C-alpha positions, 0 to 999 in steps of 0.5 A, spaced: 444 519 528 444 525 533 447 531 531 450 532 537 455 526 536 459 528 530 461 534 533 461 534 540 463 526 541 469 527 535 471 534 539 471 531 546 475 524 543 480 528 540 481 533 546 481 528 551 486 523 548 491 528 546 491 531 553 491 524 556 497 522 553 501 529 552 505 528 558 508 522 555 509 523 548 514 526 544 513 531 538 514 526 533 509 521 536 504 526 538 504 529 530 502 522 528 497 520 533 493 527 532 493 526 524 490 519 525 485 521 530 483 527 526 483 523 520 478 518 523 471 518 520 465 515 523 460 511 519 453 513 519 449 509 524 443 509 529 445 506 535 443 507 543 451 505 544 453 511 540 452 515 546 456 511 550 463 512 547 462 520 549 460 517 556 466 512 556 471 517 554 469 522 559 472 518 564 479 521 562 476 528 563 473 528 570 477 530 576 474 525 580 475 519 575 480 515 580 474 513 584 470 510 578 470 502 577 474 499 571 469 499 565 464 504 569 460 509 565 459 515 568 452 519 568 451 523 561 453 531 562 456 536 559 464 535 559 466 540 554 469 545 559 472 540 564 480 539 563 483 533 563 487 530 569 492 527 564 492 520 567 494 515 562 491 509 566 484 513 567 485 513 559 486 506 559 480 505 563 476 509 558 478 505 552 476 499 555 469 501 557 469 503 550 471 497 547 465 493 551 460 498 549 462 498 542 463 490 541 458 490 536 461 496 532 467 494 529 470 500 527 469 504 534 471 497 537 478 497 533 479 505 534 478 503 542 483 497 542 488 501 538 488 507 543 488 502 549 495 499 545 497 507 545 496 508 552 500 501 554 506 503 549 507 510 552 507 507 559 513 502 556 508 496 557 511 494 550 508 487 550 501 488 552 501 494 547 503 489 542 498 484 544 493 490 543 496 491 536 496 484 534 488 483 536 487 489 531 491 485 526 487 478 528 480 481 529 479 487 525 483 486 519 478 490 515 479 496 519 484 500 515 485 506 519 488 502 524 491 495 521 497 499 518 500 502 524 499 496 528 503 492 523 508 497 523 509 497 531 509 490 532 514 489 526 518 495 529 518 499 522 519 506 522 515 509 517 507 509 517 504 505 511 499 509 506 492 508 507 487 505 503 483 509 498 479 505 493 478 499 489 477 499 482 474 492 479 470 490 473 477 486 471 478 479 471 485 477 474 488 483 473 496 482 471 499 489 471 497 496 473 501 503 471 499 510 472 500 516 467 502 523 469 495 525 469 493 520 474 489 515 469 490 508 471 491 502 466 490 495 468 491 488 464 484 485 464 488 479 463 483 473 463 479 478 458 486 479 454 484 487 454 487 493 457 482 498 461 483 505 462 480 508 468 480 515 471 484 517 478 477 516 481 476 509 478 471 511 472 472 506 466 474 511 460 477 506 455 478 499 453 482 495 447 484 488 445 481 481 445 484 475 444 489 473 439 496 475 436 494 480 431 497 487 433 493 490 438 490 483 441 493 480 447 495 473 449 495 473 457 497 481 458 501 482 464 506 488 466 505 495 464 509 501 464 508 508 461 513 513 459 514 521 460 509 522 454 504 517 457 505 512 452 503 505 454 508 499 454 504 492 455 508 485 456 504 480 452 506 474 455 504 468 451 505 472 444 512 473 446 512 480 445 512 488 447 506 492 444 506 500 445 500 504 445 498 511 445 494 513 452 487 512 448 489 505 445 492 507 438 497 501 436 504 504 435 509 498 434 511 491 437 517 487 438 519 481 440 518 473 438 519 467 441 527 465 442 533 466 446 537 471 442 538 478 443 531 481 442 527 475 443 523 473 449 520 467 452 514 469 456 516 477 457 512 478 464 514 485 466 516 492 463 519 498 466 521 505 463 527 509 465 527 517 465 530 517 458 525 513 455 529 506 455 524 500 456 526 494 460 523 487 459 523 481 464 524 475 459 522 471 465 524 464 462 530 466 459 532 468 466 534 475 464 532 483 463 533 486 456 534 493 455 531 497 449 530 504 446 523 506 446 522 504 438 524 497 440 532 497 438 536 492 443 541 495 447 543 490 452 542 484 457 542 484 465 543 477 468 544 470 466 541 464 469 544 462 476 543 463 484 550 468 484 550 475 485 547 478 478 544 471 476 537 470 476 532 465 476 525 466 473 525 474 474 518 477 475 519 484 476 523 490 474 523 498 476 528 503 475 530 509 479 532 516 477 539 515 477 538 509 472 539 503 478 535 497 476 531 493 481 529 486 479 524 482 483 528 475 482 523 471 484 526 464 483 531 466 488 527 469 493 530 476 493 531 483 490 537 485 486 540 492 485 544 493 478 547 499 476 546 503 470 551 500 467 548 493 469 553 491 474 550 487 480 551 492 486 546 489 492 541 483 493 537 482 499 532 476 501 525 477 500 520 473 497 516 477 491 512 477 485 514 484 483 518 491 484 516 498 483 520 504 485 518 512 487 521 518 486 524 518 492 528 512 491 523 507 495 523 500 493 516 497 493 516 489 493 509 485 492 510 479 497 504 476 495 499 477 500 503 484 503 507 490 500 513 491 503 517 498 502 525 498 502 530 504 502 535 503 496 540 499 500 535 494 502 533 496 509 525 495 510 521 501 512 514 499 512 509 493 510 502 493 510 496 488 508 494 481 509 491 475 506 483 476 505 478 480 501 477 486 505 480 493 504 487 493 505 487 485 504 490 481 498 489 474 495 495 474 490 497 481 490 501 480 483 503 487 481 505 494 484 506 501 481 507 508 484 505 514 481 510 520 479 509 524 485 510 517 489 504 519 493 500 513 491 501 506 491 497 501 486 496 494 487 493 488 483 489 484 487 488 478 482 484 473 485 479 478 488 479 481 481 481 488 483 486 493 483 487 497 490 489 504 491 493 507 497 495 514 499 500 517 503 497 523 507 499 530 505 504 533 510 502 537 516 503 545 515 510 547 517 513 540 516 
């Protein structure tokens, strides 16, 4: 690509977009826009259309831009020293010209569609703005720089979603994911009845298991959890037990057998660990969650069969916050239930789900099959991202979710796409 484009066009885009809408944006909105635009990366591409982006965007910087016809592209010239007239309508014309010029470049077209929506939104033309955001979700779902925020605006949610980082493959129908204090990622390679360990960059470093009922073997491994010492707990579903390992795969202990008595399981699908090291096991077909010490000593049961508060129907997910509150993905009842540290039911909210996780700030992440929803601890929805598909940020049966210790990364098993996707929140700007 012409060396002129990565430097000049990117600088011109930032300068013209920011100036064009500066007069109608409040400070919070401005920071969000600047961060999005500053983080935008162009793909290397040799195309005659590339120069048109600079030219189309230059429309907002020309003092006589009002005389231009909609969609017209001005002659090439050095616009770096020309000040914008701050006309948002002219900015809209520039974005429309860019969309037309880049109709064969999906990344650049999505970029222009999104910022056209921004202009409309700042003018108070909300319906027209939402039409542009819906166009992003409908026509450009793989352009994750823009789909998350577009979804937020359409849904009217207050928090930006995390951005797509990478996918970890080389697993078949992954059924569980966990991360340790060093950022290593553990995945249940379910159809191969093994556990695989990856670095934070997605490099495979260890694997263990195999089909069977001996210690260290698995029969349909699903949910995973790590404790403060980086021990790994595995829900070994069809062996009706939990197995505990060191981070390198060394077997430590097991507990459980088929049954309905305390300490017995009927398809334990998931596990979670609290800050004291206690282990919570989703005993799905017994419609309950059981609590154990890290050595497998039974402590208590949460939930009974039913549809009322505190009752469960085929639960799938469990998570524990810093205060000891327990969140259960009550899948059969289509809701999330919150229990106190003592096991009392304190809150429920409707949400079809397959798993739950909670971060250090108390945000609750819920897998709703083809999207991820984030709630506050009182059940207020804050964010949402994802849709059905196979592109980055899309899912085909999202099954499990995990959050790292800092609460900055979210890990989602994308079962039918045979991968785990990792999302991250951007670091706060200096001074924030």
